[in-house]
Every structure is written in C-alpha cells, then in structure tokens.
N, C-alpha and C positions, 0 to 999 in steps of 0.2 A: 569076073572082068579082072585082069590082071591087075595089079597096084599102078602099075605106069598109065593106065588108062584114066580118062577124064573122069572125076569122081570126087565125092564128098572126101574130107581129110580124114579119114576112117583110124579110129583109135584102136588098134588091135588087143592091147593090152588092158583096155577099160574092158572091152567084151568077154576076153577070159575072166577079169576079176569080178565083174557083175554076175558072169554063170555060176562061177565057183562061189560066189557069196550065197548064192540062192539053192546049192548044191545039186545043181543040174548037170547032168553029163552031155556032151554035143548033142547025141541023138534026142535029148527031151527036148533042148533048143530047135532041131529041126522037125520035130513033131509038131513042136508049137505054132511053129512058121507055115508048116504045111497043114495044119488043121484050121488054124485060124484066120490064114491068106490066102489060102488055096496056090501057094508057092511050091508045087511039089517037086520040084527039080532041085529044092533044097535039102541036100542029106547031111549026116552027121560030117562025112570027110568034107563039105563045103564050110560049116560051121568050125571045124579045125583049120581049116584053110585061111578064114578071115582071122581067127585069133593068131595065127602064124607069120601074118605079113603076106601071106603067098596069094592072096587075092583080095580084092576089095569088093564090098557088096555094093549093088546098086541102088538107088532112091529109094525103089520098091523095096528091096532087100534089106534096108537098113531099117525102113521104117517098121517092116515084120520083126525083124531082130529085135529092136528096141520093145515092142510088144510083147514078145514071148521072154525078154529078159525084164518086164516091169519097168521099164526105165525111158525117159525121153529122149528122141533122136540123138537131142545135143550130147547127152553124157556119152555117146557112142563117137563123137568127132572130136577131133582136136580143132586147135583154135582156127574158124574160119575165115576166110580172107576176102574170097571173091562174093558178088552177089546171091550167087546160085547158093554157095556154100555157105551164108548167115541165114538164106530161105530154107534150107534142107535143116540146118541146126534146129530152127524152131517149129518144123513140121508145117511149113505152109506150102499152099498150090501155087503156082504163080498166076492163076485167075485171081486168087485172094490177095494176093501182093498190088498187082495192078489196078484193083478197084480201089483197094485203101490209097494208093498212090496217086488215083486220078489220072490215070493213064491207060490208053489202049494196050490190050492185050497183046497184041502182037510187036507194041512197041516196045513194052517191058522184057519180051522175049529177047528181042533184038539187043536191049541192053545187058541181057545176061550172056546171051553168046559172044559179043563183041566186048564185053566188060567195060563198054562207053557209056555213060548215064548223060541224057540231055535234058532231062527235066527242067523244070520252072520251079523258082525259090519255095514256091508253095507245095508244088509235088515232092521237090526234093526233102524238104520238112516231114510230109507226110511218108515218104518211103522209109527214111530214119526213125520214123517212129512206129512205123508198123513193123520193121526187121529190130526193132530197138539196139538202133546203131550209136555208137558215140561218134562225136563230127570226125574224129582221126579215122574210125574205123569206115565210115560212109566215104571220105576222100579217099579212101584206098581201093575201097570194093567198088565204086563206080570208077574208075580210072582218071582220077582228077589230080593224082600226085604231082606229075609233071606240069601241068597247065597250072596247079598251086604254086609250084616252085618257079616258075617261069615270073609269074606276077609277084612272087617275094622278093625274087631278085631285082626286080625293075624298081618296086617299092622304096627297098633300103638303098638304091641307086639314086634315085631318081626324087621328084614330089611325092612322097607317100598317101598326100590326100587324094588323088585322083586314082587310086589302087584300091580305097574300102567298097565301091561299090562292084568293081570285077571280082573282087573277092568273096563279097556277101552273095553274088550270084552263083558262086559256085558250091558255098557251104551253108547249111542252115545253122547260122550263127549269128548272134547280134550283131550288127552293123558298130554299136558303139563300143562291143569289144575288140572287133576288129579293127577298128579305128586306135584304140588304145596298143594293141600289140605291136600294128606296124609303125606307130610314132615309137615305141620303144626300140625296136628293131632297127629302124631308120637311124634313132640316135645313138645305139652301141656300133651302126656299122662305120656312120660317120667317125664316131670319137675313135674307134680303131685305126680309122684311116691316121688320123692326126697324131694317135700315141706313134704311131710307126715313124711319123715324119719327126717328132720332137725327138725321139732317141738316134737322130742319125741315120735312119734306115732309108735307103733308095729306094729307087723305082721297082728294083727286084723284090725287096722284103716287102715293101708297098703292096706288090701283085700278089705275093705270096700270102700275105695278111687277110686279103681281100677273098683270094678264093677259097681260104679255109673257113672263113665266116659264110662265103656264098654256099658250100659245098653243105655245110651243115643246117642250110636255113629252114628244112623241114622241121627239125629236130627243135631248132630254136624257136620257131613259131609255135609248135604244138606244148613247148614247156610254156610257155606264156599264156595261148590260148585254151589248155586243157583238152586233152584227149576224148 
C-alpha cells in the first residue's frame, strides 16, 4: 500500500528501531509475519519498504508486524486522529467498538467512513471510554470541531447559558464544567470588546479584536476545559 493510501498513521522509524532493538533482520520479521499470520506476500523487501516510508502496512499487516516485533500496534503508529486510527492503535475490531458504544455495527462503520459521529450522550461517553479518548481527542476524531466552534462563538457573543446543553450533547464532559468554561469565555470576550472601546479603538479595532478571539475559540475552550 503506498504512503498516500488511506491507512493508519504508521511510524516507519519506530518499526526500524524496534526491529534493530530485537537484533532482527528484515527477513526475520517477514518470516514471523508469514509463519504467524499467514501473510505470505510480505517479504523482506516489504518490511524494508515499510521502514523507509515507501509503503504503509494495511491494518492486517500492521497487526502482524506488531506481533513479529513483540509490541503493541500503538507502538508502530504516530499520533492517531480519526476514529479508525484510534481503534487500530488499540487493536480493536469494529464489532467490539460498536458493541461497547451501544450502536449498531453498520452505524459505527458509517461513522468511521464519514468522520461524523451521531451518538447520544451515553453512547459518546461509552465510545470515548472504549477508545480511551480524551475529550478533545473525541471531538476531533468524531468530526465535531466545526460544530463545537460554532456553538462556542455564539455562546460568547450571546447568552451563554443557552449553549450549555447543546455543547453537553456533543461532548462527554460534565455540564457543570461546560457551564463554568462558557461563563469564563463569555466574560473574557465581552471584556475584550469593552477594553477595545475604552482605549479609543474604533469599530475596525473592535472587529479585529473580536475576530482574533473567535478564531482561537477552540484552543481557549480546551485550555479551560482540559483535553
């Protein structure tokens, strides 16, 4: 599989480092994959290509490579971002994740393929648990960043209390914590607008200050809510 193809964020340097630490040649790794996992198409040249970043192992090949190197699949991956990448990093099957999250298997598969999760609050909490996701990781992996940013921008500019429930429906985060953070952000945003006027800034300056604040709203939210 070429590096540009869809696949896990494979860490070629880690694969090379782990193999060398075991004192194995690419041929030893290829033999282990063939004998232990039946992937007879994997040759020493295949292993070398993976380590040089010229090719990326498929999910099945990644699992086999981890087994041959006596490591967890996560040790061969870069930082996972998508639902699929987080699942692969933990060596879980889609059926297992769907069952633990309390959704139909096909529904979970659609979430992985589209990058959009539409589970309930309870299902979201279960999904975050089974994939061991922090709240910020969850939001990014499930395609919620854009929607979350929209809600946060509206919350700081309007009556923030009205947005506690919508944000809570998106994130596996306690409502009390969300309320605290939205209140803080609203106060900070309003204060920045007042401060711009107090030092004689015009509408242009006020607009620039507001845009800067809103452009960084996700980082501001997570800095207070915790990732």
